[in-house]
N, C-alpha and C positions, 0 to 999 in steps of 0.2 A: 647162388642161383644155379640150378641144374642146367646143363647144356643138352639140348635135344638134337640128335643127328637125323638127317634124312638123306636119301640117295636118289639119284637120277641115273637111269641106264640108257645107253644108246647102242643098238646092234646094227652093224654095217655089213656090207657085202661079204660073203664067205660061204663055205660048204660045211655040211654037217648039222648036227642037232644039239651038240653040247652047250653052245652059247644060248640056245633057246631055252634049254632046261634051267640054266643059271639065271636067265632073265625072268623066268616064271617064278623061281624062288625069290628073286628080288621083289617082284610085284607082290607076292604073297606076304612079304615082310614089310610092305608099305612103300616101296620105291615107285616112282613115276617113270615109265619107260617109253622110249622112242625107237622106231625102226626105220631104216632106209627103204624107200619104195622100190618096186621092181624095175621101173624104167631107168633109174640111175645106178642100179647095181650091175657089177660085172658078173657076179654069181649070186642069184637070189635065194640060195638054199637056206642059209641061217636066218635071215629076216623072215622068209616065208614060214619057216617052222615056228618062229616066235609069234608071228601073227596068228597062225593056225591054232596054237595052243592057248591063245588068249593072254600072252605075256606082255603085250604092248598096249599102250594107251593111244599113241599117235603114230601115223606113218607119213613120211614126207620125203621129198627128194633130198639128196645129200647136201645140195647147196642151201637148203632151208634149215637143216638140222641145228646148226650152231645158233642161229637166231632164235629158234624155238626153245632150245635148252636155256639160253640166256634169258629169254622172256619168262620161262617157267620159274627159273631161279629168282628173278627180280620180283615176280608176282607172289611166289610162295615162300621164298627164302626167309622172310620175316618170321614165319612160324617157328623157326629154330631158336629164336630168341625169346619166345614167350614161355612163361612158367605155368 
């Protein structure tokens, strides 16, 4: 039985654009991406860039991200076992 991989990306507080470009490449390859919201960031540069270029699917406070990722994996993780 072939194994299908999928990816989830999370971009957190930081400066620059390089992480945003990588996250966009991930989204284009089929990953589901989360970004930390402005209110909970020390530096909103990297998440802001990712959001601006359309690389993210969901934006949330840092305290909510782990639960959102786990919920996404629980809900969608079964797809990786289908043929």
